[in-house]
N, C-alpha and C positions, 0 to 999 in steps of 0.2 A: 378331512381332518374339523371337527368341531370347533370354533371359535366364538369368543363374548367379546363385542366393541362395548366400550363404556367412554361418553360422552360428558367432558367436563367443559363444555365449550360456553360465550358467552356473546350476547349481542347478537350479530348479523351472522356470526360463524357458527351459532347454533342450528339456524333455518338451512344453512350449505351443507353442514355433515347430515344432517337430518335425511337432506334429499339424496344424499350417496349413498349412504347407509341404507337406508328404506329400499333402496335396489336392489341390493347384495342379501339382506339378512332381515329375519322377521325382527320387531322390535317388540320386548319383551317389559318395558319399561319406559318409562317418560324419556329416556337419555341411556338407553341399554338394549341392544342388539344379540340374538343368537343364530347361529346358522351351521349348516356343513357347507363346507368350500373347499376347492382344490388351491395347491400352491399357488398356481394362474391369476384363479380367480382373487387370492389375498394381496397378490402382487397388486391388479387391477385396483383393490380398491385403495390399497396404500396410495398408489400415484394419482385417482380421483380424488382423494383429500388434500394430497400435496400440492393438487395444482389450485386449490382454493382455499388452501390453509395462510392464517394473517396470526396477527398475536391474542387472538382471542380466539383460538381453535387449539384444543385439549381432547385427543381421540385416544384410545388404549386399545391394545387387541391382545386379548387372551386366549391360549390354546389350550381346549381343555384336555389332559395328556391320559387321564383316567377317572376313577369313580373318586378318587380322594385327593388328586393334585391336578395345577392347571400351572399354566406357564404364560408368564409375559413374552411377547414376539415384538412387540415394539409398540414406540408411541410416538404421535404425528403433532406438532403444534409443541403447545408451551409444557416440558417435561417437569415445569414446577409443581404443577397440579396433582402429579403422582410421585411416590417412591420409586426405590428402585425394583419393587419389585410390582408397582403399578398398582398399589394401595393409594386409594385416595385418604388426605387428613379430614379429622373430624373438629381441629381446634386449628385458630392461627393465632401468630400475635404479629404487633406491629412493630415499628423503630422509624424515627424520623431522621433524614436524610438532609445535610447542609444544602448540596447543591442537586443533581441528580446521581442514580446509581454507578454512573460510569463516570463520571467528572471528577469527582471525588479525588480519585490518586491522580491526575494529569496537573502538578503544580505550576506547569508551566503552558497548559494551556489559555489562559488570559493575555501571556505575550506572544503565544502562535498566531491567536486571532487578530492581537494588534497590529502584529509586523505582516499579517498577511493582507488585511484592509490599507494598511499603509501604501503597503508595496502596491497593491493592485490599483490603488487611486494616482500612481505615479510611473506606473509601470509601461505606456505609450505615452507617456507626455510629449518624448521627442517626435512624434509624428505629427505634432503641430508645425513641424518644419516647412518651408517654402517649396523644397525639394518633392518630402512626402506626397503632402497634398497635391502637387501639379502628378505626382505621380499614379495617384487614384483619380485622377479626372478621366473619365471614359475616351476622350481623345488625347491624353497624354501620350508624349514621344518617346519617354522614357520608360514608359508601363513594364517591361522587362527586362528591365536592364537593374543588377545588383546597384543597391546606395554605396556612395562613397564611405560613408558612414552608417552603419546600421542603429535603427532608431531606440534599441536600447540603449546603446553609449551613448546617443546625444540626452536620453532620459536620466542617464546618471551624470555625466554633465550638467545639467540643468539642475537636478539636487543637488549637485557641489556649487554651482552658483549661488542657490538659495540660502544654502549655509552661512556662503561668505558675504552676505548682504547682512547677516545679524552682527550684533555690534560684538558679542563673545562667541568663540565657535565651541560650542559645547552644546549636546543633545538637550538640554533643559531651554538655551537660547531658542535654539530654532523650531523646537516643539510651541513655546509661546507663540512666537513670532506667527507659527500656522494655525495655532489656536484662537488669536488676535484676528487674523484674516486679509492681514494689507499687505499685497503684493505690487512689488515694485518691478513691473515687466520692464522697464528701461533700464534700469540698474543689471537687472536679470542677463538682458542680450548682451551686455556688454562685458560681463564678466566671463560669458561662456565663449566667446570669442577669443579671450585672452588665457583661456586655462591650457596647461599644461597636458599632453597626451596621458600621461599617467599622474593623477593627481588623487584616487579615491581613498587610497591609504591615511590622508591627513583628516579623512573626515571625525568626528563622534564616534563612539561604539555602536549608539543605535542607530545612526546613518550609514556606518559599517555596512550593518547586517541588510537594512534596506537596500543598499547599493547592491550589496551580493544578489538579492533576489530580483533585482529590477534587470541586471546585467546578464543572468542566467535563466531567463523564464521561458526563450526559446531555445538554447543553446549554451551547453559548457563551455567556459575560457577555451580556446584551443592551446594547449598547451607548448611553448615553445621548446626544441630541443635541447637549448642548453641548460633547460632548468628541469629536466628528466629526471636526474639523479638527485635531485634537489628537495631537501624535506621543507613545508610550509607549517608549523607546528599550530600556526593562529591567523585567524583572520585578517590581522592586521600584515602578516608577511606576504598573504594571500595575494590581498589588493594591490601592495605596494608592486609587486611582479607585475600583473596584469595592467593593460594598456590598450587600446584599440587595436593593435597588431596581432592582439591574442583571438583573432575570427570575426573583429567586429571591422574591419574598415576593407575594402576593395579593389584593389591598386594593379589591377590585372593589365590595364591601361592609364600610365602615370600622366598623359596627357588629359584622357577624359577625368582622369580625376581630378584634379587641379581644378578644371573648367565649371565642376560640379560640385565639390567640396563646400565651398564658401555659401549656396544654397543652403546644406544643412544647418546652418544656422542666423539664417533669416527666418524671423515671426512673423509676417505681416499682417496675419490674421490675432494676431495676440496668443496670449498663454492661458487662456481657461481662467483667468482671471474674471472673469464676467460671469463666469456659471455659478450661478448662485446654489444648485444642488449639487455640482461637485465640491463648493467650497464649503458647503454645510456640511458633509460625509469627513472632506477634510480634518475641518473642526473638532469633531466627532471622535476620530483615531486616533488624533493625534492627541488628546485628551488623555484617550486610554494609554498608547505608548507612552504618555509621561506617567502614568500610574506603575506602570509596568517597568521602571530603569533599573529600581532595586533586582528585578527580575534579572534583566540583562548581565547587571555586574556578578548576578552570581552563576549565571550561566557561562560568563566569559571565564570567570575564577575555575570551573571545575571542568568545563569543556564540554559542558552540555548545549554549547549554542550550537553545536553541530547537529544534534537530533531535532533542535527548535527550527534550525534552517531546513532541514529535509524536510518536515514535515510543512512549514510554512509555505517552499516552494512547490511540494506536491498538489497544494490546496490551491496557489495562486496558477498554476499551470493548468488544473482540472478546471476551476472556474472559467480561465481564458478558452481554453479549448470547449467549453459548453454554450458560455454565452457569443462567441464569434460565431456559432451555427445557428444561432437563433437569428430569426430576421429582427428588423430595425422597429423600434418601440415608438407608435405611430403617434402614441399620446406626449412625448418626450415633448414640452414645452421651449427651452432654451434653443436659441439660436447664434452659436460662434460661428457658424460657417467652416468649423476645423471637422473633420471623417475620421474614420478610423478605418474603415475597410470597403469592399467591395461585393455585391453578391456573384451568384453564378455567369450573368449576363454582365458584370464589369460596370452596373451602375452602382454609385455611391449607395454603402446603407446605412452604417450605424452612425451615427454621431461621436466626438470622440470624447464629448462629456460624459454622454450616453454610456458609451462602452468604458471607459472607465468606471464608472460607479455601476455598472451592470455587472462587469466580471470582481470589482469588491465584493457585491453582494451574493454572487455564485460562489466565490471564493470563500466567504466566511462562513455559507450553508457549509460547504465543504468542514471547514475546521470545525466547525459545533457537532459535525458528528465522526470527528475522529475517535472518541473513544469508543461509538458505536462500531466502527470498522474494525476494532479489537474482540467487541465481544458479538454483536449482531449475527454475522455470517451462522448458519446453521452446521451440526455437525451429525454425525451417522450415530444410534448409538444400539445399544441391543444387538451388537453381532453374534449370533448364535455361535459362528463357526473360532471366533476367536475366545469366546467362554470354555469350548470343551478342553477336555484335557488333551495334549497331543499323545500319538501315538509314540509307544516306547523307544524307537528309533530318535524321537526327535523332542525328548522330555527335559532336555535344554533350554528348551524355550521356555517353559513354564518355569523353570528352575530361575531364569535369568528377570520373568515378570514378576517372582516371590521376594528376590533379593530388592529389585525396584521399589516394591509396594513397604518391605521392609525400611528402604532407607525415608521413604515418605513418612512412613509412620514416627521414626524418630526424626525429625527435622521438621522445622517449624509452618504454623499453617501460612504465616507467607508466601508469597511466590516468589520461585528462586530458579534460577537460570540450570539447564542439563544441557551435557555434553556427552554424545555415547559414541564408543566404537565399536563395529561390528566385526569381529576378524572370524566368522564359523567359516569351516573348509566348505569347498565348492559341493554341493549336492546335498546339503545337511539344511536347507531351508531356512536362508538368510532371511526372502523375501516377506514370507510367513513370519518370521520369528519378530521381524521390524512392524509389522504392524500390529503384535501382540504390546511389544516392547511401547510403542507410541501411545496404544490405548492405555494400557498402565500409567504412563505420562498425563495422561490429561485430569484436568481439575476434577472430575468425578470419580474418574478410573475405570470408564465404562462408555466412552466415547470417541472417534476419532475426525481428525479434522488437519490433515497436511497433506506437503507436497513430497510427491515421490518424484524425484529428478533422474531421469536416466542419461547413459551416455550416448548411448546409440539409437538416432532416430527411427532406424527399420524395426526395433525392437518394442517402442512404445505403445505401438496397438496390442502385441503380443500379451503383451505383461497387463493393457489392460484386461484381456479376454480371462488370464490368472486370476485376477485380485475377483472378474466377476463369478468364475467358478469356484475357486477353493474358498475365498471369504464369504461370497456370497452377495455382492454385493450388486446392486442395478442402476442402471445410467441413472437414475436421480440422486444418486449417491455418488457414482464415479464420472469426473468429466476427463477423458483423453484431448489432449494437446496434439493435434498433426497438422500436415502441413495442407493440405488441400482435401475437397470431396472425393477426389479421384482414387488419392490413397484409401481412402476408407472405405469406397466401392471394390476397391480390388482385394484389400483385404479380407472383406466378407467371403468374396471369391475364392479365398485363399491361393492370393495371386497377388503377394503386396512387392511392389515396385520403387526404386528409386524416383521421386519426381522433383524437378523443380517447384519452389514455393511460387507463388504468380505474385507481380510487383504489382504493388498499390501505387496511384499517384495522388496529391493532394497537398494544400497549404499548409503551413506549417500550423496554425490553431484550428484547423477543419479535418486534419487527417484521422481515420479511424483508431481507438487507441491498443486496437488487436488485430492482425492480418489470420490468423490462422483460423481453422474449422474445428468446433469443439463437439466432440463426441458424447450429448449431455442432453437429455428430450425431458426433463420435466422442468415445468415452468414456473418462473419465479415469484414467489408473493410479492406483492406491491405495497412494499413497506418503506419507510424513510429512506433506505440504501439504494433502493432501485430510482429514486426520483432525481439522483446524484446522475447515473450512468445512464445514456439516454439510448445506447443500442444493446438488445437483448444478448449478443455474445459477448458483451462486457458484464453486464449482468451473470451470464453461465457462469463466465472463470472465477467471478468473486465469487459464488454463492456454493459451488458444489462442493460438499464435505472433504473428497480426495481427490487431487488434481494429479494425474500420471503425465507429464511430457518429458522433452529432452531438456537438458539442463537449461541450451541456448534460449529457450523461450523464458525461465526466469531469471537467469542471469541478467536480462536485458534491465534488471531493477538497479542493477550497480554500473553496467554497461554502456547505456544509451546516452549520446554525446549531444544528441540534437532532437527535437522535436519530444513526446510525448507518451513514446511506446515503454518508457520505464513503469508510469502511473501504473496501470492494472498489473503487473508484479509487484510493485511497493505494495497497493492493497492488499494483494493477495497475502503476502507473506506479514501484514500486520498481523492476520488473525492465524496465520499456518505455520503448522511445527515445517522441520523441511529434512529430508529425508535423502542424502546424496549415495545410490548406490552404484558401487564398482570404482570408487573414487580414485583408485591405482591408475584406471585406465587413459587418465587425463594426464597432460604434460607442458612442459615451457610456460606459456602465456596463459593457458588454460587454468592452471593448477594458481596461479596469481589470482586471476577470476573468480573462481573459486572461493579463496579467500575472502576475498572482500564481500562476496555473498554471504558465507556466513558470519562476516563482522557485520552486515547489516541485518541481518536476523538475530545475532544477539542485540543489538541496538532496538531491536525493535520488541525485544524481551518473546524470542520464539526459544525452543529447543531444539537441538541439531542432533543429529545421527549421522555417521559418516559409515560405510558398508562395503567392505570389500575382504577378501579371504589374506589377500596381502597388502597390510598398509605399513608403509616404512616410518619408524619412529620419530624422523624428522616433521614428515609427514603430519603425523596425528600431533606433534606439539605445537608445528605452527599454525594448525587450524583452530589448536584449543587457544593459542594465544589470541586470535584474530577473533573468534569469539568470546573469549575472557575482556576485550579491550571493549567491543561492544554492548556485553552485558555491563561491565563498569558504569558506562554511560545510561544504559537503560535506568539503572539502580538508583542511580543519582538524581535522575530525573522523576523519580515518584516518590511520594510518601511512605507505601506499604509493600515495598519491594525489599527483598534481601537479596545483600552484594552475592552471598554462597551460589557457587556453581556445583552441582552433582556431575560426578564424572562416571563413566562407567565404562565398563572393558567387557567384552562379552564375546565367547566362543563357546564349542558344542562341549569343552570341557568343564567350563565353571565361569562364572560373575562377578565380579568385584566393584564395587560400589563408593567411591570415596566423595568429601567437600570438601573446596579448594574457597578461599576469600579472594573474588575479583580484586576488591580494593588494595588489598597486600601484593603487588604485582608481582617482584621478585620472586618471591616466597609461592606465591601460586604455580608461576612455572617452575621452582623447582621440584615442588611436590610433585607435579602433574609427570614430571619426566623419571620422578622415583617410582611412581604410582605403574607405570607405563612397564619399565623396565622389570620393575617384580613382577607382573602380568606374563 
């Protein structure tokens, strides 16, 4: 085949792409090349270009089909340099943006940043206790024993004590107290010892949110059986129930608990009030949080505080994970005598104030990048197999796409939610249809970025092969999440067997965010997001345009109670739509967990499709309700998002698409029931 390459690269990317293209094609202009090449050779060129791609890269490839016709095959890098046919613009216009192109729509981003920073600066405050400091010593006798009361609960009690020292128990009062920077440690210490076990619900609004982030930064509170069937509809009800008995105390040996518990409330080396750098950051972010108090009132009123806390907790835990994995800062000047952790040889590592300030900085960098996590991860475009008209027996796939395109054309240009049900019969090509539909639902109608969640682990690699063969995706566009390298090797030998997943150990803040092996061979461009995730497999999971996995891998986003294994699935879900295949195969508690995942997808602003030949109406209605509640929070948290949700019903006979308003809760459910019944 004869192809032409056009480069619109800038800066260093220009020379990098020239070196690659000069190796495969004849240069026929300053930034254009032409050659005769095989499909395998063209695939190699694309992979090499992707390995060196950056934000300044833009290369298009055109296939010369005949004397008077050419076809755009692919674009590597910045697609904005070309139109849908690969034509380069000759004129351009400009407009001013108030903040950045990403941040304009995130009205709660200042609040997320302020809550993240303050929570990070206090999250390990409880490690200043005599018990924890003795535990960190290389010769400590109780190094491997559980704390009588965990340090995050002590941190919350210290925050509560700080607020109780203020004349008025209001957010304005305690934030001004911190801005003034005058700490009365003796008063703190006496109040901490006198506090009731459950006292967090008395805190003012902003302090409630900070307390939740502190108490949950390692693990979620362990729900007591008495409360499992009771609703907690607001943060006050939640904090009213939570006490140190919810997973924050260790009373397996009552006598040992009584002997050691008092040292949890002793602070012989103080509470960091002598650390100038820590106090400086406290003042700065207390001022920012005070400015955000109106946003807190708004979030508590419409329920979007749940989304705010989700993002803040994610940033805090990712910042803690990252900074704890680093060595000590040798240039840190403060000397409080307090430490936060140890290294691999059990020697004291990061100082406590250094750790708190460092985690705050790392968490804030993640918070600043939250809008980019939505927009920046790459998509795969120009998939020829999905552009082609389906064979006669599968023409229903194209009719479904036409219906969705017509719905998009008739509706607002603002972002809207979408919940689809594909009930085509077995053998009619649902998997291929799902890819066509998700392509039609993308912003430009020509790209793919989604998660295909499967019910059976043994089918994951086979599905990956099907996507490669039928849709034409290569390993740089498709990531397959599997259990171990041995399974991958056996699959390539056509001998797939069930293997137990390897167990991995590690501390709470240093464990890997992902344990599985990813079949994905493209290098990741070293852009701003890549600096947040320190392991290569972490980057691969985030960047792969299409992720095929068993649902238990992505469902960790909602089901992880302890540690940071929910972080990567959440980051992935921020930028990926979700397709759940054979959803009726699940039963019992699995169905409830899937409902939580669908709710989170809606809350993060993603589109969702459930697919199966037989989907009971109750199941479809329940999952739509979960999605609707999530999308409602997402729409209320943004300025340029519609509350409208598009609902599609698809099978091999017809496709119907209707709109419902997520803010009209009862009306939306009744409308959905009617449309579903009519279909």
